[in-house]
N, C-alpha and C positions, 0 to 999 in steps of 0.2 A: 805663820801665816794660816789661817781658818778660812775653809773651803767648805761650803754646804753642797752635798750633791743629788741633786734630785733623780728620781730613781727609774723615775719614764723616760729623761733623757740620758740617763746611765745606760739603759735598756736598749736605744736607738743606738749609744753608740757602738754594742756589741753585737747588733743585728749589722750594721754599717762594717765592720771588722768583720763579719763572717762571708757578707755578700763580695765583699771588695776582696779580702786574703785568703777566705777560705778556714781563719782559725773562727773554731765554735765554740765560745765559751757563753751560749746563751740559756745553756739547765745549770751551769755552773751553781753555787749556794749564793743569792745576791749578796749577803753578809761580807762572804770570804771576798769576793769579785770588790767589792765598793771599801774594802779596807786597803785591797790593794792597788785599787785605783787612785784612792787618797792619796798613799803613800808617794806613790812614782810624782803625783803631780804636786804634793808638798815639798820633795827633794829639788826640782826641778824648778821652783817658782811659779807655776802654771797655775792660773787665778779661775778657768771656768772650765766646762766639758766641752763647750765651743771652742776656746783657745786650742785644747789639748787635741781636738779632731782635725784642727787644721796641721796643727806640729807634726803629728803621725802620717797626715797626708803629704806632707811636703819633705820630710826628712826620714830618708832610711833609716839614717842611723837611729833616731829618736824611735822611731817604730819598733824595730829590733831590741830597743831597749824598753820597750813598752810590752813587748808578746812577753820578753823574757820574766818583768816584774809580776805579771798577772798568771803567768803560770807558774805550777808547783815544781822546784827545782831542788829543794833542798834533799840532800840523801849523802850517804856515806860507805862505805865499805863494810860488809857484816853490820849493817845497824839492826839493833836489838838482836846480839849473839844467840838467844836461845831460840829464835825461829830459824837460825841458820841450822842449828844442831837437830832441831825437829823435823826439817826437811831433810837433812842429810839421814835420818834415825829412821822415821815415819815414810819417808817419800821416796827417795831416790833408789834406795835397795829392793823396794818393790819396782822402779821402772825398771830395773836392771835385767827383767827377762824379755825386756823390747830389741829386736833389733835395731830400730833407729828411736833416739827419743828425740821428740821437739817440744822445745820449752817456750810459752810465749811473757814474756815480762813486760806488763803494760804499764806505760807511767814510767820508763825507766829513767829519766831527766839524764843527769850528765854522765851514765852511766857504771857507778860504781855497783849496784847490783848484779847488774848482767858478769861484770869480771869476779863478785864475788860468789855467785853457783858457778862461773865455769871451773873455780878454782876447786868448787866442792865436788862437781864431775870429775876433775880430774884425779882428784884422790881418791874419789871410789872405781877409778879406772873407766869411766863410762864416756867423758869427754868426746873422744875418737868418731864414737856413734850417735853424738849430740850434734843438735842443730838449735842455736838459742835465738829466737827474736825477739830483739830489742826495740820495743818503739815507742814515740811518744810525738803529741803535738808538736813540740820546739825544736826546729832545725837548729838553731843556733847550740841547743843542747845537745843533740845528738852528734854535731861535728865534734863537740869535745870528747862526748864518748869513743867515736871512733878513732882519735888519737890514741887515746890510752894513757894518755901524761895525765898526771895528778901531783899536787906540792908535796915536797917533801916535809913540809909541815905536818900531814897529816897521818904519816906514816905511824908515827907511835899510839895514836889512839886507834886508827886501823890495825894494826899488830895486835893491839890487846882484844879490841872486837873478835880479830880471829881465832885467837888464842881461845877465848870464852864458849867460840863456835865448835869448838874440838879440832881445830887446826891441827894438822898433824906434822907439819915442816918448820922450818924457819920460814916466816913471811916475806922474809926477803930476796928467797929465792925465785917469788913470781915477777921480780920488776930489776930493772935498772937503774941506778941514779944515778944523776948527772947535774951536776949545778944546786940546785933549789926544786927541781922536778925528778918525779921517777916515769918512769916506761914500761908499763906491763907488756909482758913477754908475749910474743906474736902467737904460740901455741893456745893462747886462751884467745886471742882476739880472731883467729881465723875460723873458730865454730860460732861465731856470735856474728847476724846478721842486725844491723841497725837502721830503721826505716821510719818514715813519718806516718801516723797513724791518728786517726781522730777517732776516740772512742764513743763519741757523742755522732758522730755521722757514719763512719767507714762500718763495713760489713766485717764477718769474719773472712779470714784467708789462709787457714788450714786448720787442721787436726790435730789437737795437741794432747800432749800426756801429763802436762803439767802448766798450769796458769798460774803467774804470780802477779797480785797487782795490789800493791800498800802504797798505804798515806794518799790515795787517789780520791777513794767514794767519799770522803769528809768533805771533799769539796763540791759533790754535785747534790742536787737536789733531790728528794725521794724517787720522783718520776724519770731522773737521770739513771738513778744510781738500779731500777728494775730493769732498766731497758739494758745497760752494760752487763748485770749480771745473765740475764737473758743470752746476750751475745757470749759469752763464758759458757755457759748453759750448752749452746749450739756449738762452741770451737771446741768441747771436750769429747774425748771419746768416752766410753763406759768403761769405770773405775777408772779414770784419770781425776787428777786432784786439780783443785783451787785454793789458793792458799793467800789470805788478807792481810796476816798479822793482827795485833791486839789491838790495834785500835781500830777494827771494822768488824764486820760481820754479816750473817745472811740472815738475822733478826727479822727483817721486814722485808724480804724478798717475797713476792708472790709466789713464785715455784721452787722455795727451800726444799720442797718433800724431794725433791731430785737428788739429793745431798745428803751424805752423813759425815757427821762429824769425827775428825780422826784426833785432832789436838785443840781440846776447847779454849784454852788461853790463848795461842798462836792462830788461832781462827783459822785453819788446816780442813779441807775438806773433800770428801769424795764422791764423785758423781755414779749413783747408784742404778740410775734408768734413767 
């Protein structure tokens, strides 16, 4: 099914999505959004943006599926293990001096990254005095994250990632297996607060010692990237850390002078003023 998308019409659709439902994708990179919208339309044999707008306006299930499609929800536990190893060695051991550790995971998707960080904190003896705020624009993804239930088929690769990240225990200690799923233990979940936050429009809601935001900025245009980096800058305490992972950096951030590079490869920075 061949579909041509007019960019002006696509922008109108995105503005309507924001005005009516509060989901703001207007400053996402247009090429990325276009690709995802096209994929959604082709799968469901929707031939035009006009028809798509009618369907998501009338059918709540299709609307939720559409939001899920254009949101960034690809994730896994201990994804890019060397990133987590660096967080353990270069960040958490420095944060151990704080009486309360506040961490923000922005764009947490279905929660695998939040549980991964909780495991690191537990192994460093820091989880009991830490609060992890895991936020995302997508409510459906957050609901899955709160459950802490994942498919058994992923556990082999997650275990491998965990070991490469410097894991200190048997990974299976952290979950209970039942049928084809696993449930991560309550001691990990009780220190995680999952909530909706829109990086495009919402403000800072606390002061943090560590902000993690990976594989999110690549979907934003340059203007929105700067806006979000300013938000993170305001949300970090002095000598707090911002961790972006190896796919993103502060290279084009207008106020990068406020940060010192801690890990060049994994793009981990410390706020210096």
